[in-house]
C-alpha positions as CSV (number, residue, x, y, z in Angstrom):
1,M,78.0,-5.2,35.5
2,Q,78.0,-6.6,31.7
3,L,74.3,-6.2,30.8
4,S,72.4,-9.0,28.7
5,I,71.0,-8.9,24.8
6,K,67.4,-10.2,26.5
7,P,66.1,-12.5,25.5
8,L,69.3,-14.4,23.5
9,G,71.5,-14.0,27.0
10,I,74.6,-12.2,25.1
11,S,76.7,-10.3,26.4
12,Q,77.6,-6.6,25.0
13,N,81.1,-7.5,24.7
14,K,80.2,-10.6,22.8
15,L,78.1,-9.4,20.0
16,G,80.2,-6.7,19.8
17,R,83.4,-8.9,19.3
18,D,80.7,-11.6,17.0
19,L,79.7,-7.5,14.8
20,G,83.4,-6.8,14.1
21,V,83.2,-3.2,16.4
22,P,83.7,-2.0,19.9
23,A,81.0,-3.6,22.7
24,Q,80.8,0.6,23.3
25,R,78.9,1.4,20.3
26,I,76.2,-1.9,21.1
27,N,76.3,-0.2,24.2
28,E,75.1,3.2,23.6
29,I,73.0,1.8,20.6
30,V,71.5,0.2,24.1
31,R,71.0,2.8,25.8
32,G,69.7,4.8,22.9
33,Q,72.8,6.8,22.8
34,R,73.5,5.9,19.6
35,S,72.1,4.3,16.4
36,I,71.8,2.3,14.0
37,T,74.0,3.1,11.1
38,V,73.8,1.2,7.8
39,D,77.2,-0.5,8.8
40,T,75.6,-2.0,12.2
41,A,72.6,-2.5,10.6
42,L,74.7,-5.0,7.5
43,R,76.4,-6.0,10.7
44,L,73.2,-7.4,12.5
45,A,71.9,-8.6,9.5
46,R,74.3,-10.9,8.7
47,D,75.4,-11.7,12.3
48,F,71.4,-12.8,12.5
49,Q,70.0,-13.6,9.6
50,T,67.9,-10.4,8.7
51,T,67.8,-8.2,6.1
52,P,69.4,-4.4,7.3
53,Q,66.0,-3.1,6.3
54,F,64.8,-4.6,9.4
55,W,67.0,-2.9,11.9
56,L,67.1,0.1,9.8
57,N,63.5,0.3,10.4
58,L,63.8,-0.6,14.0
59,Q,65.6,2.4,14.4
60,S,63.5,4.9,12.3
61,R,60.9,3.2,14.5
62,Y,62.8,4.6,17.5
63,E,63.1,7.6,16.1
64,L,59.7,8.4,16.0
65,E,59.0,7.2,19.4
66,M,61.5,9.4,21.0
67,A,59.7,12.4,18.7
68,Q,56.4,11.9,20.6
69,E,57.9,11.6,23.7
70,T,59.4,14.5,23.5
71,R,56.8,16.7,22.4
72,L,58.9,17.4,18.7
73,V,56.1,16.4,16.8
74,E,53.6,18.7,18.6
75,R,56.0,21.9,17.9
76,I,56.5,21.0,14.8
77,T,52.3,20.8,14.0
78,R,52.5,24.3,15.1
79,E,55.1,26.1,13.5
80,V,54.3,24.2,9.9
81,R,51.8,25.5,7.8
82,N,49.8,23.1,5.7
83,R,50.5,23.6,1.9
84,D,47.2,24.9,0.0
85,R,47.1,21.4,-2.2
86,S,44.6,23.6,-4.5
87,L,46.6,26.3,-5.3
88,G,49.1,24.2,-6.9
89,G,51.7,25.3,-3.8
């Protein structure tokens, strides 16, 4: 079954064709198995009349949310020391 890009009702195959990329790339992005690259951001921006930065910001936000969910932030907080700024180091 082909999933739709909600709320626009665009199939992944159609979006892939419109962007000039394989539908598999779109499917992997939708499923969170592939990141939005600069190439894909440029293509999405042209197709949807937005900016590439919009799509890259969405990717960054998604990655930060995933880091929170996997407790990566907590682990890094335990492992990385705060630099003593008063010593200039």
